[in-house]
N, C-alpha and C positions, 0 to 999 in steps of 0.2 A: 391685056384679055378684051376681046372684042366685046362690046354692048349688045351685039345682036346675035351673040352664041347663043343657040337653041338646045344643044345638047352637049352634056359634058360627063363622060364616062371615065373615072378614075379607080376603079374597083380592082380587087386583088393586085394591091402594090403594099409598100412596106410605107405608108405615109405617117406621119407622127404629127403632134401638134393640134391645134385648134383650126376650125374652118375659118379661113380668111376673111377679114371685113370687106374685103374688095368684092365679095361674090353679092353684095347689097347692089350692085352696079349692073347685075345680070337680069334685067328686067324683062327680058325676052326667054328668058330659059323655060324649057319644057321639059327636059329630061336632065337630073342630077343623081348620078350614081357614084357614091363614095364607100361603099360596101367594102368588107374584108380588107381593113386596113387597121391601124393603129391609132387612130386619131381619137383625141381626148376632149375634155371640157364640156360646156354646155352647147346647146345648138344656138348658134348667134342670131339675134334677133333682126338682124340684117337681112335675113332670107325672107322676111316676111313681105320683102319687097319684090319679089319673085311669084307675082301674082298669076303666072301664066304657067306655073308649074304643075305639070300633070303625073310624074313619076319621081317620088322622092325616097331615096333610098339610102338609109344611113346603116343597115344590118351589119353585126360583126364587127364592132369598133369597141372602144370604151367610153363612149359620152354617157356622163352622168347628168344629175339635176332632174328636172321635172318636164313633163312634155309640155310644150309652149300652147298655151290656148289660140295663139293667131296662125295656128294650123286650121283652124276653123274658118279662116278669111281667103283659106286658097280654094275657092270655088271650083277650079277645073280639075282639081286633084282626083287623079283616077287610081293611083297605086301608093301606099304610103306603107314602108317597110321600115321599122326602127328596131328589129330584132336582136336579140342577142348584145345587147348593151347593160349599162347600169342605170337605166331611167327609174326614178321610184315616184312615189304618189300616186294620184288618182289619174283615171284616162279622163280627159277634159271633156267634158258634156258638148263642147262646140264642134267637137270633130262631125255630130249630127247636120251641121250645115254643108258637109260636105257631099252633096246628095248624088253628085256623079261618080263617088267612090266605089271602085271595083272591087280591090284586095286593101285589106287592113290587118297588117300583120305587125303584132307588138310581142312575140314570145319571148320568153328566156329572159325577163327584166325583174325588177323587184315592184312592179306596179300593185297597187293595193287599193282597197277601199271596192265600192260595188261597180256592177259593169252598168254604165250611164244607160237609161231607157231610151235616150236618143239615139240609141243604135239603132232603133227601129226606123229612123229616118233615112237610112242608107238603103234605098229601094233598090238600089242598083248593084248591090253588093254580091259578089260571087264567092269571097273568099273571106274568111273571118278566125284569125287564129290569137287567141290569148293565152295559150297555154303556157307553163310554167313560171306563172307569175304568183302574188299573194293576195288575188282577188277573192271576195268573200261575198256574204249575200247570196240573194237567190238569182237564178237564170229570168231576166225581165222576159216579160210575156211578149212584150212588143216585138221581139224578135221575130214575130210571125209574120211582120211587115217585109221582112227582106225575102222576099219570095222567090227571088233570084239567085240564092245563094247556093251551091254546091259544094261546098267543102267548110265546116265548121269544126272548130279546134278549141275545146275550154278545159283541156284537162291539166292536170296537176295544178291544182288551185286550192283553194277553201270553200267552194260553192257548198250552199248548205240548202234546205228545202227540198221539194220535188220536181222531177221533171215535168217541165209545162207542158200540157198537152198541145199547147199551139205550135210545136216544134212540129208536130204531125201535119202541119198545112205547110211546111216547106217540101214542097214535092218534088222541087228540083235538085233536093239533095242526093250526091251521087258518089262522089269520092269517098267521103268519110264524115261519120258523126262521132266526135270523141270527148266523151264527159267522163272519161276515168280518172282515178286518183283524186277525187274530191269528197266530200261528206253528205252526198245527195242520198235522201231518203225516199219512203214512200214506195209506191209500186209502179213497175215499169206501163208508161200508159199504151192503152192498145192501139191510139191513134198512130202510133210509131210503123203501125203496119201499112199505113198510106205511104211510107215512102219506099215506093216499089222500085225505084231506080238506085237505092242503095247500093253500094258495095262492099262497106265496110262499118261494122259498127262495134263501138268499144264502150261498156259501160261497168267496166271492173273497177275493183277496189273503192265502192261506196259501200252505202248500207239501205240498198235497194231491198226490198220484202216483197213478199207474197208470189204468186206464180207467175211463170214466164207467161204471158199474153198468147193464145193461138193465133190471134192477127199477124203475128211475125212472121208467119209461114208464108205470108205474101210477098215477102222480101225474097223474090227470086233470082234476082240479081247478086245477092249477097253472097261473098267469098271468104269473108273474115267477119267472125264474130267472137266478142269476149266478154262473158256474164260473170266472170269468176271472181271471187272474193267478195262476195255480198251476202244479203241473209235470204237468199230465195228459197222457195221450197216446192213440193209437188212434181209432177212428173213434166219432162219436157215434150216438146211436141216432135214426134215420130222423125218429121224431117231434118231435124237438127244431128240425127246419128251421124253424118257425115263430118261433123266439125270434131277436132281433136278433143281427147278428154282435159286439156288444160282450158279450154274455153269455160268450162263451167266448174272447176274445182275451186274450193273454198265456201261453196254452199254447202252446209251439211244435210239440209232435209229436200235436198235436190235429189231427183233420181229419173231413170230412164237411161237409155242409150245417147251418148258412150258412156254415161255413169252407170252403175248397177241398176238392176231392173228394181222397179219399186217394191215387187215382192221380195226379194233379198233384201231391200233397205228394210221394210217391215219387220223381217224375220230377225235381222241383228239388232233392231229395236227391243223389240220383245225378249231376244235373248239378253240383252243390256238390262233391262227391267228384271228377269229371271236371276240373273248373278246378282242384282242390287237385293232381290228378296233373299236369297241363299245366303247371302252377307248378314242381312239384317237377322235371319233364322240362327245362324252359327251365334251370332253375337248375343241372342237371346236366350239360347242354350247355356253358353257358357256362363252367362251372367246368371242365371236361375241356378246352375249346379254350383257355382260359389257360393251363392246365397244359402242352397241348402247345407252343402257342406259346412259353412259355418256356423248354422243354426245346430247340426248334428255335431259339431265339435264344441257349442257352447253345452248343450244337453249332457253329454258325456262327461264335460268337466263338473257341470252341477251335480251329477251323479257320484263322479267319484270325490268331490269333495264331502257329499252328503254322507256316503260309506266311511269315510276317513274319521268324519266326526262320531259317528254311531260306534265305529270301532274302537276308537280311544275313549268314549264314553263306558262302554262295553268292560274295555279292561281296566278301566279305574274302578266301575261299579263291583267287576268280580274281585279285586283287589279287598275293598271295603267288606264285600259279604262273605268272603273267607275269613278277614278278621273277626268278624261277628259271629259267623258258625263257630269259629274256635273259642270264642269269648263265651258261646253259649253252650259249648261241649264241657268248659271248663267247668262254668258254673253247674252244669247238669250233674255232671260227673260229682261235685261236691254236695250237690242237694241228694243225690242218689244214695252217697255215702252216708249221708246224716239220716237219711229214710232207714237205711239198713242198720246204722246204729241205733237208731230209736226203736225199729222192730226190735231189734235184739233185745234191747233194754226192757222193752214192753214183755216178752216171754222170759224174761229174766225174772222181771217181777211178777208175773202172773204164777209163775212156777215156785215161788218162795211160800207160799201159804201151803203146798203141797209137803213141805218138809216141816215137821212138828219139830217144836220147840223141845229141849232135853226134858224137863218136866213132864210136858205130856208125853214124851216117848215112854218116861217111866210109867205112868198112871196107865197108859194105854198097854204096857205090858203086864204089868198086874192084873189088869182086867182080864186079858187073855189067859194069861196063866190061871186065873181063877177060874175063869170058864172051863179049861182043859181039867182043871181039877175037879170040879164038879162031873164033868161028864165020867 
């Protein structure tokens, strides 16, 4: 292999194995493309001798390990594409030394950690693609220094925090701004309205809140917009009515064309509240009726128990009274009989003196006769 070789393009083959150690001798190499093969292993450190590399392309292979820090020594590097491999670990901060870098593509790996703030040193950067990794933390505000960037893809990571308003200073953004499928929160910064060249904006599947800023109507070049599956609310700008419904779905409190009008949305909310009130009233009525029925049942049971107790007492008392009355009648009859007997004896005894004794009768008769004789 010639040491004066400046371009080596072996892409789209079925190459396997590791990068040969002999590549360290290619000190004049400016273009190396090994993409779309089945190469494995780590990126051999011998390539650090290729100080003239301007295009370093290893995408769509099976490389693993961490990204080597010596990449920061390749000061002539203009394009670095390590996408669709199995690299893990953090993005080396040393990449910030590659001040001539125009394209940095590391998507579809297992990279983790934060986006290094040194990314802001890449003032010539046109394309930054870090999507489909495990990156976390916030988007560094230093990205505002990448003033020449026209394509920014940070989707499908675990980025948190708010969208830095400094992104509004990237006025050369044109192809796309894709921050979808992260955990970004806060409001959509109104400064995004300064990206008047932007053609595609994707902020879907985050936790963005508040209203859609009216300043976005200044994005007259926008032909793809996706704000779906957030927590946005309020009325959409009327100029967004031309976008498909799917661009705004998953924001329950968002209204306006192409979604339902805000009047209908408010009516549905009131209807929902009315239904809730009706359910509450029905529950209250059922509960109150149940309590009243239980109280009435308790009162009726008490009344029935008292009535039964009185009835039983009356029956017992009546039987005793009848016994007393019969006893009184028996004793009364005997007393009356005794009284009648005494009365009869009284009259008998009083009538006895009216009947003269035999001697008296004779005397009296004699007298009478005497009286008659005299007469």
